[in-house]
C-alpha positions in Angstrom: 0.0 -9.7 -3.8 1.3 -12.5 -6.6 4.3 -13.2 -4.0 2.0 -13.1 -0.8 0.0 -16.2 -2.7 3.2 -17.8 -3.8 4.7 -17.9 -0.2 1.2 -19.2 0.8 1.4 -21.9 -1.6 4.7 -23.0 -0.4 3.6 -23.0 3.0 1.4 -25.4 2.2 3.1 -27.6 0.3 6.2 -27.7 2.8 3.3 -28.6 5.6 2.0 -31.3 3.2 5.5 -32.8 2.7 6.5 -32.5 6.8 3.3 -34.5 7.8 5.0 -37.4 5.4 8.0 -37.9 6.8 9.1 -40.6 9.5 9.1 -39.2 13.1 13.2 -38.9 13.4 13.8 -37.1 9.9 10.7 -34.8 11.0 12.5 -33.9 14.1 15.5 -32.6 12.1 13.3 -30.9 9.4 11.2 -29.3 11.9 13.7 -26.3 12.5 14.6 -25.9 8.8 10.6 -26.0 8.2 9.9 -23.1 10.7 13.0 -21.0 8.9 11.4 -21.1 5.9 8.3 -20.3 7.3 9.7 -17.3 9.1 11.6 -16.4 5.9 8.0 -16.1 4.2 6.4 -14.6 6.8 9.2 -11.9 7.1 9.4 -11.8 3.2 5.3 -11.0 2.9 5.5 -8.0 5.9 8.4 -6.6 3.8 5.9 -6.8 0.4 3.1 -4.9 3.0 5.1 -2.3 4.3 6.6 -1.9 0.4 3.1 -1.8 -0.5 1.8 0.5 2.0 4.9 3.4 1.4 4.5 3.4 -2.3 1.2 4.3 -1.0 1.8 6.9 0.9 3.9 8.7 -1.7 1.1 8.8 -4.4 -1.0 10.2 -2.0 1.2 12.5 -1.1 2.0 13.2 -5.1 -1.5 14.2 -5.9 -1.7 16.2 -2.4 1.2 18.4 -3.9 0.4 18.4 -7.4 -3.0 19.7 -5.9 -1.5 22.4 -3.8 0.9 23.7 -6.9 -1.9 23.9 -9.2 -3.9 26.1 -6.6 -0.6 28.2 -5.6 -1.1 28.5 -9.3 -4.2 29.5 -9.9 -6.5 33.0 -10.4 -8.0 32.1 -7.0 -7.3 34.0 -3.6 -5.2 33.1 -0.9 -8.3 32.7 1.5 -10.3 30.7 -1.3 -6.9 28.6 -2.1 -6.8 27.6 2.0 -10.4 26.8 1.9 -10.1 24.4 -1.0 -6.4 22.7 0.1 -8.6 21.8 3.4 -11.5 20.2 1.4 -11.6 16.8 1.3 -11.7 15.7 -2.6 -12.4 12.7 -4.5 -11.5 11.7 -7.8 -12.5 14.2 -10.6 -12.8 16.6 -7.5 -9.0 17.1 -7.5 -8.2 19.4 -10.5 -9.6 22.1 -13.1 -13.0 23.2 -13.7 -14.4 20.9 -10.6 -12.3 22.9 -8.4 -13.2 26.4 -9.5 -16.9 25.5 -9.7 -16.6 24.6 -6.0 -14.7 28.1 -5.4 -17.6 30.2 -7.4 -20.2 28.6 -5.0 -18.1 30.2 -1.9 
């Protein structure tokens, strides 16, 4: 997130600097400015993809932990299957909350 803000700030400064250049210098600086803007955009996209990947990995690790816990529990296979397919939020992922949900079935 901070890198994206930093890139945005740099782009704004470069655009301000570019607008102060004389016309003959601006023509020469335009390709450089465009390359820098493209570089910032690609770096921002890479940061977004890295964040997206880490979110998916976190969700998968939570799901694997929950499924492992369910398989190691004393609950019957049919109850484990129902609980594994039940969407859960926050505290409902583990321990007594799952057992309470299983008792209600």
